[in-house]
Residue frames as qw, qx, qy, qz and C-alpha x, y, z in Angstrom:
[[0.158, 0.388, -0.589, -0.691, 101.35, 84.00, 112.70],
 [0.042, -0.180, -0.952, -0.245, 99.36, 80.70, 112.16],
 [0.145, 0.589, 0.656, -0.449, 96.34, 82.39, 113.75],
 [0.212, 0.593, -0.149, -0.762, 96.50, 85.35, 111.18],
 [0.111, 0.213, -0.829, -0.506, 96.83, 82.77, 108.37],
 [0.034, 0.355, 0.931, -0.077, 93.83, 80.77, 109.56],
 [0.144, 0.649, 0.388, -0.639, 91.85, 83.95, 109.93],
 [0.196, 0.482, -0.443, -0.730, 92.79, 85.04, 106.33],
 [0.090, -0.007, -0.938, -0.336, 91.83, 81.60, 104.93],
 [0.114, 0.482, 0.775, -0.392, 88.47, 81.80, 106.85],
 [0.250, 0.763, 0.255, -0.539, 87.57, 85.06, 105.14],
 [0.235, -0.216, 0.649, 0.691, 89.17, 84.41, 101.71],
 [0.187, 0.509, 0.789, 0.288, 85.76, 83.75, 100.09],
 [0.020, -0.889, -0.346, 0.299, 84.64, 87.12, 101.33],
 [0.243, -0.596, 0.351, 0.680, 87.74, 88.74, 99.85],
 [0.226, 0.161, 0.768, 0.578, 86.82, 87.16, 96.39],
 [0.071, 0.770, 0.633, 0.026, 83.29, 88.62, 96.75],
 [0.140, -0.850, -0.103, 0.498, 84.73, 92.06, 97.49],
 [0.273, -0.348, 0.543, 0.714, 87.00, 91.98, 94.61],
 [0.200, 0.379, 0.819, 0.381, 84.21, 90.88, 92.34],
 [0.009, -0.853, -0.481, 0.202, 82.04, 93.69, 93.66],
 [0.194, -0.709, 0.181, 0.654, 84.63, 96.31, 93.11],
 [0.215, -0.075, 0.716, 0.660, 85.11, 95.20, 89.46],
 [0.095, 0.573, 0.776, 0.246, 81.40, 95.09, 88.81],
 [0.077, -0.854, -0.310, 0.410, 80.68, 98.43, 90.40],
 [0.271, -0.511, 0.348, 0.738, 83.56, 100.01, 88.23],
 [0.016, 0.075, -0.718, -0.692, 82.18, 98.72, 84.96],
 [0.268, 0.495, 0.761, -0.324, 78.43, 98.71, 85.84],
 [0.435, 0.790, 0.358, -0.243, 76.18, 99.74, 82.83],
 [0.025, -0.655, 0.519, 0.549, 79.29, 99.93, 80.56],
 [0.820, 0.442, -0.130, -0.340, 78.75, 98.57, 77.08],
 [0.584, 0.533, -0.598, 0.131, 82.33, 97.20, 76.78],
 [0.860, -0.498, -0.079, -0.085, 82.61, 96.28, 80.47],
 [0.719, -0.555, 0.290, 0.301, 85.87, 94.82, 81.58],
 [0.738, 0.441, 0.237, 0.451, 87.23, 95.21, 78.10],
 [0.053, 0.968, -0.026, 0.243, 87.98, 98.85, 79.11],
 [0.670, -0.653, 0.290, 0.205, 90.82, 97.57, 81.31],
 [0.713, 0.025, 0.459, 0.530, 92.57, 96.79, 78.05],
 [0.347, 0.734, 0.369, 0.453, 91.29, 99.66, 75.90],
 [0.239, -0.964, -0.100, 0.051, 91.91, 102.45, 78.40],
 [0.532, -0.590, 0.357, 0.491, 95.74, 102.21, 78.54],
 [0.550, 0.242, 0.549, 0.581, 95.92, 101.83, 74.77],
 [0.159, 0.861, 0.375, 0.304, 93.78, 104.91, 74.14],
 [0.350, -0.913, 0.057, 0.201, 95.73, 106.99, 76.66],
 [0.647, -0.251, 0.436, 0.573, 99.02, 105.78, 75.05],
 [0.456, 0.522, 0.503, 0.516, 97.82, 106.96, 71.65],
 [0.070, -0.968, -0.207, -0.126, 96.74, 110.42, 72.96],
 [0.484, -0.801, 0.217, 0.278, 99.92, 111.04, 75.00],
 [0.678, -0.056, 0.466, 0.565, 102.19, 109.66, 72.31],
 [0.359, 0.718, 0.437, 0.407, 100.72, 112.03, 69.77],
 [0.177, -0.977, -0.080, -0.089, 100.93, 115.06, 72.04],
 [0.562, -0.737, 0.290, 0.238, 104.30, 114.51, 73.52],
 [0.749, 0.089, 0.443, 0.485, 106.04, 113.17, 70.44],
 [0.360, 0.713, 0.318, 0.511, 105.17, 116.32, 68.58],
 [0.262, -0.954, -0.039, -0.143, 105.59, 118.84, 71.41],
 [0.514, -0.769, 0.368, 0.098, 108.88, 117.66, 72.87],
 [0.689, 0.606, -0.395, -0.048, 110.46, 115.55, 70.18],
 [0.651, -0.560, 0.509, -0.058, 111.95, 113.06, 72.60],
 [0.460, 0.533, -0.687, -0.180, 114.70, 111.13, 71.09],
 [0.539, -0.212, 0.746, -0.328, 113.37, 107.78, 72.30],
 [0.265, 0.106, -0.859, -0.425, 113.14, 104.67, 70.13],
 [0.392, -0.394, -0.819, -0.144, 109.59, 103.20, 70.23],
 [0.086, -0.240, 0.315, -0.914, 108.25, 106.16, 72.32],
 [0.696, -0.293, -0.210, -0.621, 104.73, 104.68, 72.61],
 [0.835, -0.176, -0.515, 0.084, 106.13, 101.64, 74.28],
 [0.360, 0.167, -0.451, 0.799, 108.34, 103.72, 76.55],
 [0.324, -0.275, 0.097, -0.900, 105.24, 105.73, 77.54],
 [0.804, -0.245, -0.343, -0.419, 102.92, 102.77, 77.99],
 [0.699, -0.047, -0.609, 0.373, 105.47, 100.95, 80.18],
 [0.077, 0.186, -0.365, 0.909, 105.49, 104.12, 82.36],
 [0.570, -0.256, -0.135, -0.769, 101.74, 104.15, 82.44],
 [0.763, -0.160, -0.621, -0.075, 101.58, 100.46, 83.53],
 [0.539, -0.089, -0.603, 0.581, 103.55, 101.20, 86.63],
 [0.026, -0.075, 0.268, -0.960, 102.36, 104.68, 87.62],
 [0.564, -0.237, -0.310, -0.728, 98.65, 104.07, 86.88],
 [0.683, -0.264, -0.677, 0.074, 98.68, 100.92, 88.96],
 [0.355, -0.102, -0.522, 0.769, 100.21, 102.82, 91.97],
 [0.201, -0.094, 0.045, -0.974, 97.78, 105.73, 91.56],
 [0.649, -0.262, -0.458, -0.548, 94.60, 103.58, 91.21],
 [0.655, -0.207, -0.689, 0.230, 95.59, 101.14, 93.99],
 [0.310, -0.151, -0.495, 0.798, 96.34, 103.80, 96.59],
 [0.276, -0.128, -0.068, -0.950, 93.57, 106.20, 95.59],
 [0.685, -0.259, -0.522, -0.437, 90.87, 103.43, 95.78],
 [0.612, -0.167, -0.672, 0.382, 92.40, 102.00, 98.98],
 [0.069, 0.171, -0.311, 0.932, 92.09, 105.42, 100.66],
 [0.547, -0.153, 0.036, -0.823, 88.26, 105.11, 100.74],
 [0.506, -0.028, -0.850, -0.142, 88.11, 101.45, 101.38],
 [0.160, -0.209, -0.780, 0.567, 87.17, 101.78, 105.03],
 [0.269, 0.275, 0.193, -0.903, 84.80, 104.73, 104.55],
 [0.519, 0.128, -0.477, -0.698, 83.06, 103.03, 101.63],
 [0.552, -0.099, -0.826, -0.056, 82.42, 99.90, 103.72],
 [0.152, -0.283, 0.513, -0.796, 81.11, 101.62, 106.75],
 [0.758, -0.140, -0.046, -0.636, 77.72, 99.95, 106.74],
 [0.881, 0.081, -0.466, -0.031, 79.24, 96.54, 106.64],
 [0.374, 0.300, -0.611, 0.629, 81.87, 97.27, 109.25],
 [0.318, -0.302, 0.364, -0.822, 79.29, 98.48, 111.69],
 [0.829, -0.096, -0.140, -0.533, 77.19, 95.36, 111.35],
 [0.992, -0.106, -0.022, 0.065, 79.54, 92.30, 111.53],
 [0.481, -0.693, 0.465, 0.270, 83.12, 91.53, 112.39],
 [0.837, 0.501, 0.047, 0.214, 85.38, 91.37, 109.31],
 [0.625, -0.351, 0.130, 0.685, 89.16, 91.81, 109.33],
 [0.207, 0.894, 0.131, -0.375, 89.30, 95.39, 108.11],
 [0.238, -0.531, 0.584, 0.565, 92.47, 94.97, 106.16],
 [0.476, 0.291, 0.804, 0.207, 90.42, 92.83, 103.70],
 [0.322, 0.861, 0.355, -0.171, 88.67, 95.96, 102.36],
 [0.000, -0.821, 0.413, 0.394, 92.02, 97.48, 101.45],
 [0.439, -0.214, 0.827, 0.280, 93.25, 94.21, 100.08],
 [0.526, 0.534, 0.662, -0.009, 90.22, 93.89, 97.87],
 [0.296, 0.924, -0.008, -0.241, 90.88, 97.33, 96.28],
 [0.143, -0.655, 0.659, 0.340, 94.50, 96.33, 95.58],
 [0.505, 0.068, 0.849, 0.141, 93.41, 93.02, 94.09],
 [0.519, 0.722, 0.449, -0.086, 90.94, 94.61, 91.77],
 [0.130, 0.908, -0.298, -0.263, 93.66, 97.11, 90.70],
 [0.388, -0.402, 0.787, 0.262, 95.91, 94.07, 90.03],
 [0.582, 0.453, 0.671, 0.080, 93.41, 92.76, 87.51],
 [0.368, 0.920, 0.064, -0.119, 93.64, 96.16, 85.74],
 [0.193, -0.746, 0.564, 0.296, 97.45, 95.98, 85.95],
 [0.550, -0.062, 0.794, 0.251, 97.48, 92.61, 84.19],
 [0.527, 0.730, 0.434, 0.038, 95.24, 93.97, 81.47],
 [0.123, 0.959, -0.193, -0.168, 97.62, 96.90, 81.03],
 [0.443, -0.473, 0.719, 0.250, 100.54, 94.57, 80.93],
 [0.621, 0.322, 0.700, 0.145, 98.81, 92.62, 78.22],
 [0.395, 0.900, 0.172, -0.066, 98.15, 95.77, 76.27],
 [0.168, -0.819, 0.489, 0.248, 101.93, 96.61, 76.50],
 [0.535, -0.188, 0.776, 0.276, 102.89, 93.26, 75.15],
 [0.556, 0.623, 0.547, 0.060, 100.30, 93.52, 72.32],
 [0.222, 0.957, -0.076, -0.171, 101.72, 96.93, 71.34],
 [0.332, -0.619, 0.648, 0.296, 105.25, 95.62, 71.39],
 [0.583, 0.148, 0.761, 0.243, 104.21, 92.82, 69.06],
 [0.452, 0.808, 0.377, -0.029, 102.31, 95.20, 66.79],
 [0.107, 0.947, -0.270, -0.135, 105.38, 97.44, 66.53],
 [0.920, 0.265, -0.225, 0.182, 107.58, 94.34, 65.93],
 [0.151, -0.764, 0.556, -0.292, 109.74, 95.08, 68.94],
 [0.588, 0.199, -0.775, 0.115, 111.86, 92.07, 69.89],
 [0.716, -0.602, 0.076, -0.345, 110.70, 90.30, 73.02],
 [0.340, 0.514, -0.728, 0.298, 113.49, 89.19, 75.14],
 [0.614, -0.234, -0.733, 0.175, 113.77, 86.49, 77.89],
 [0.187, 0.001, -0.508, 0.841, 114.03, 89.26, 80.52],
 [0.493, -0.307, -0.250, -0.775, 110.24, 89.93, 80.08],
 [0.723, -0.308, -0.606, -0.121, 109.70, 86.84, 82.26],
 [0.470, -0.189, -0.532, 0.679, 111.37, 88.50, 85.23],
 [0.081, -0.428, -0.095, -0.895, 109.07, 91.49, 85.08],
 [0.638, -0.564, -0.477, -0.218, 106.89, 89.93, 87.74],
 [0.612, -0.214, -0.432, 0.627, 109.55, 90.83, 90.27],
 [0.086, 0.044, -0.125, 0.987, 109.27, 94.65, 90.17],
 [0.466, -0.383, -0.448, -0.660, 105.48, 94.20, 89.65],
 [0.687, -0.412, -0.594, 0.067, 105.19, 92.13, 92.81],
 [0.457, -0.177, -0.351, 0.798, 107.30, 94.53, 94.81],
 [0.130, -0.210, -0.139, -0.959, 105.27, 97.44, 93.51],
 [0.565, -0.459, -0.549, -0.410, 102.06, 95.63, 94.70],
 [0.632, -0.387, -0.526, 0.417, 103.50, 95.22, 98.18],
 [0.254, -0.011, -0.102, 0.962, 104.66, 98.81, 98.24],
 [0.292, -0.307, -0.320, -0.847, 101.19, 100.02, 97.13],
 [0.621, -0.493, -0.600, -0.108, 99.43, 97.81, 99.66],
 [0.517, -0.261, -0.402, 0.709, 101.55, 99.33, 102.41],
 [0.002, 0.032, 0.048, 0.998, 100.74, 102.92, 101.28],
 [0.437, -0.389, -0.524, -0.618, 97.06, 101.96, 100.83],
 [0.582, -0.456, -0.638, 0.215, 96.77, 100.64, 104.42],
 [0.314, -0.211, -0.245, 0.893, 98.39, 103.87, 105.70],
 [0.149, -0.131, -0.246, -0.949, 96.09, 106.10, 103.63],
 [0.498, -0.431, -0.656, -0.370, 92.94, 104.10, 104.54],
 [0.518, -0.452, -0.571, 0.448, 93.66, 104.44, 108.26],
 [0.228, -0.203, -0.122, 0.944, 94.53, 108.14, 108.18],
 [0.187, -0.234, -0.436, -0.848, 91.47, 109.10, 105.95],
 [0.399, -0.523, -0.753, 0.002, 89.04, 107.70, 108.46],
 [0.387, -0.624, -0.341, 0.587, 90.00, 110.55, 110.77],
 [0.081, -0.576, 0.166, 0.797, 91.12, 113.16, 108.28],
 [0.644, 0.532, 0.550, 0.002, 88.86, 113.29, 105.27],
 [0.242, 0.910, -0.168, -0.293, 90.73, 116.21, 103.67],
 [0.437, -0.385, 0.728, 0.363, 93.45, 113.61, 102.74],
 [0.628, 0.436, 0.632, 0.126, 91.23, 112.49, 99.89],
 [0.358, 0.925, 0.129, -0.012, 91.47, 115.90, 98.28],
 [0.154, -0.853, 0.461, 0.191, 95.15, 116.57, 99.08],
 [0.676, -0.163, 0.687, 0.212, 96.16, 113.19, 97.79],
 [0.628, 0.664, 0.386, 0.125, 94.87, 113.92, 94.31],
 [0.143, 0.967, -0.209, -0.020, 97.23, 116.93, 94.25],
 [0.477, -0.602, 0.627, 0.134, 100.09, 114.93, 95.58],
 [0.756, 0.162, 0.600, 0.205, 99.65, 112.13, 92.83],
 [0.518, 0.844, 0.111, 0.081, 99.52, 114.78, 90.10],
 [0.059, -0.885, 0.462, 0.016, 102.89, 116.18, 91.36],
 [0.655, -0.325, 0.677, 0.087, 104.20, 112.62, 91.74],
 [0.798, 0.478, 0.359, 0.077, 103.43, 111.82, 88.12],
 [0.394, 0.888, -0.169, 0.165, 105.73, 114.67, 86.98],
 [0.260, -0.732, 0.623, -0.095, 108.42, 113.45, 89.45],
 [0.745, -0.095, 0.658, 0.054, 108.27, 109.98, 87.88],
 [0.019, -0.409, 0.629, 0.661, 109.92, 109.37, 84.41],
 [0.613, 0.396, 0.660, -0.181, 106.62, 108.17, 82.81],
 [0.534, 0.821, 0.192, -0.066, 106.80, 110.62, 79.88],
 [0.256, 0.901, -0.347, 0.044, 110.20, 112.04, 79.73],
 [0.849, 0.162, -0.383, 0.327, 113.74, 110.47, 79.75],
 [0.632, -0.686, -0.105, 0.345, 115.99, 110.90, 82.78],
 [0.637, 0.037, 0.196, 0.745, 118.72, 112.22, 80.53],
 [0.142, 0.677, 0.286, 0.663, 116.88, 115.51, 79.88],
 [0.495, -0.831, -0.254, -0.008, 116.76, 116.48, 83.57],
 [0.102, 0.782, -0.447, 0.421, 119.21, 118.87, 85.21],
 [0.456, 0.183, -0.787, 0.374, 121.43, 117.15, 87.77],
 [0.168, -0.099, 0.582, -0.789, 119.58, 118.57, 90.87],
 [0.725, 0.057, 0.030, -0.686, 116.16, 117.45, 89.52],
 [0.720, 0.207, -0.650, -0.130, 117.43, 114.09, 88.54],
 [0.160, 0.137, -0.820, 0.532, 118.44, 113.45, 92.24],
 [0.485, 0.008, 0.380, -0.788, 114.92, 114.39, 93.32],
 [0.797, 0.171, -0.256, -0.519, 113.29, 112.12, 90.75],
 [0.566, 0.236, -0.782, 0.113, 115.61, 109.19, 91.63],
 [0.087, -0.117, 0.713, -0.685, 114.55, 109.56, 95.27],
 [0.700, 0.048, -0.018, -0.712, 111.07, 108.83, 94.16],
 [0.541, -0.176, 0.817, -0.095, 110.42, 105.05, 94.92],
 [0.761, 0.504, 0.345, -0.219, 108.33, 104.63, 91.85],
 [0.353, 0.798, -0.430, -0.229, 111.30, 105.64, 89.70],
 [0.240, -0.438, 0.866, -0.028, 113.23, 102.61, 90.87],
 [0.626, 0.206, 0.734, -0.163, 110.39, 100.21, 90.18],
 [0.588, 0.747, 0.076, -0.301, 109.78, 101.86, 86.73],
 [0.199, 0.758, -0.591, -0.193, 113.41, 101.68, 85.75],
 [0.376, -0.220, 0.900, -0.008, 113.74, 98.01, 86.66],
 [0.651, 0.446, 0.570, -0.227, 110.52, 97.24, 84.80],
 [0.482, 0.814, -0.137, -0.292, 111.65, 99.15, 81.65],
 [0.057, -0.618, 0.770, 0.148, 115.02, 97.56, 81.66],
 [0.487, 0.002, 0.871, -0.058, 113.40, 94.07, 81.64],
 [0.589, 0.583, 0.512, -0.225, 110.66, 94.81, 79.16],
 [0.477, 0.872, 0.012, -0.112, 112.39, 97.12, 76.65],
 [0.109, 0.848, -0.517, -0.039, 116.21, 97.18, 77.13],
 [0.926, 0.131, -0.348, 0.066, 116.89, 93.48, 77.56],
 [0.227, 0.525, -0.572, 0.587, 118.81, 94.30, 80.70],
 [0.646, -0.436, -0.608, 0.153, 118.67, 92.52, 84.08],
 [0.317, -0.899, 0.024, -0.302, 118.47, 94.59, 87.24],
 [0.335, 0.470, -0.650, 0.495, 121.35, 94.96, 89.58],
 [0.522, -0.341, -0.732, 0.273, 121.37, 93.47, 92.99],
 [0.137, -0.130, -0.303, 0.934, 121.66, 97.03, 94.41],
 [0.348, -0.103, -0.226, -0.904, 118.47, 98.20, 92.60],
 [0.618, -0.287, -0.678, -0.277, 116.57, 95.16, 93.53],
 [0.447, -0.222, -0.656, 0.566, 117.71, 95.52, 97.13],
 [0.064, 0.041, 0.163, -0.984, 116.55, 99.17, 97.24],
 [0.491, -0.177, -0.456, -0.721, 113.21, 98.16, 95.71],
 [0.626, -0.311, -0.714, 0.037, 112.68, 95.40, 98.24],
 [0.291, -0.194, -0.508, 0.787, 113.65, 97.68, 101.19],
 [0.232, -0.058, -0.098, -0.966, 111.15, 100.28, 99.90],
 [0.610, -0.258, -0.560, -0.498, 108.35, 97.76, 99.73],
 [0.566, -0.292, -0.700, 0.325, 109.13, 96.25, 103.26],
 [0.136, -0.114, -0.328, 0.928, 109.25, 99.81, 104.84],
 [0.371, -0.119, -0.267, -0.881, 106.01, 100.80, 103.18],
 [0.659, -0.264, -0.653, -0.263, 104.28, 97.65, 104.28],
 [0.477, -0.170, -0.626, 0.593, 105.67, 97.80, 107.83],
 [0.013, 0.055, 0.192, -0.980, 104.53, 101.39, 108.25],
 [0.503, -0.157, -0.410, -0.745, 101.17, 100.73, 106.69],
 [0.641, -0.289, -0.711, -0.019, 100.42, 97.68, 108.91],
 [0.359, -0.183, -0.529, 0.747, 101.61, 99.48, 112.06],
 [0.198, 0.024, 0.082, -0.976, 99.42, 102.56, 111.51],
 [0.573, -0.177, -0.531, -0.599, 96.39, 100.46, 110.31],
 [0.620, -0.255, -0.733, 0.119, 96.44, 98.05, 113.22],
 [0.252, -0.092, -0.458, 0.847, 97.10, 100.79, 115.71],
 [0.284, 0.084, 0.034, -0.955, 93.95, 102.70, 114.58],
 [0.325, -0.140, -0.798, -0.488, 91.53, 100.01, 113.42],
 [0.223, -0.440, -0.819, 0.294, 89.74, 99.63, 116.70],
 [0.007, 0.530, 0.301, -0.792, 88.73, 103.32, 116.56],
 [0.025, 0.068, 0.606, 0.792, 87.57, 103.29, 113.03],
 [0.149, -0.577, -0.780, -0.191, 83.90, 102.61, 113.94],
 [0.188, -0.685, -0.383, 0.591, 83.90, 105.86, 116.13],
 [0.069, -0.513, 0.234, 0.823, 84.70, 107.88, 113.11],
 [0.108, 0.184, 0.822, 0.529, 82.48, 106.26, 110.46]]
């Protein structure tokens, strides 16, 4: 373990450069630049709030905040795992030339998405203030589900990055999967509207647990239960363990498939 820590510290400046590169590439030649990390979730919230508030008439107080809080969680997972999937493929030229711990390329994608996550969280707080929603002390505990979600997404990202090197079709299949996953996550709708059999399926989705804990802390002024926190922790550990195992088992063969 000390060897891995020393190795990480040795390459940490490179990780910072990779994160900065990812952010610059994403907003290159954009007039507003990084400001889009704040504007994008706000604009999406406005569009979806208008559409779904009028189409479905959800009986949810402060529906825009309910919707935006769902976007904060799901959009981070979607962006983090989707960009991580191509982390190794996109860095093929560098991997072929010099030795670099390959997990750093996945970690850099996750870190750049964390920056977007913090901007989305800021947008959520600003909307809550603008709508004069009372801010409770439980907001300060929101870092717990967010941190667990980051670990969970990192594990899934490692797994996808390793598998995609050999099976490029995963890139196309995963976009279909995340579309289905969005509808199986209560981002837009309340759980109360679901039939019992579908509610069981939605609750089995790990993102549902992270989102429920996050919403309770941000909106409902309610602390999470030990059981819910334990499930969230177990899900994060399992995802990270599987991701690390698959990634390290296959990393030596990456160069043969790049």
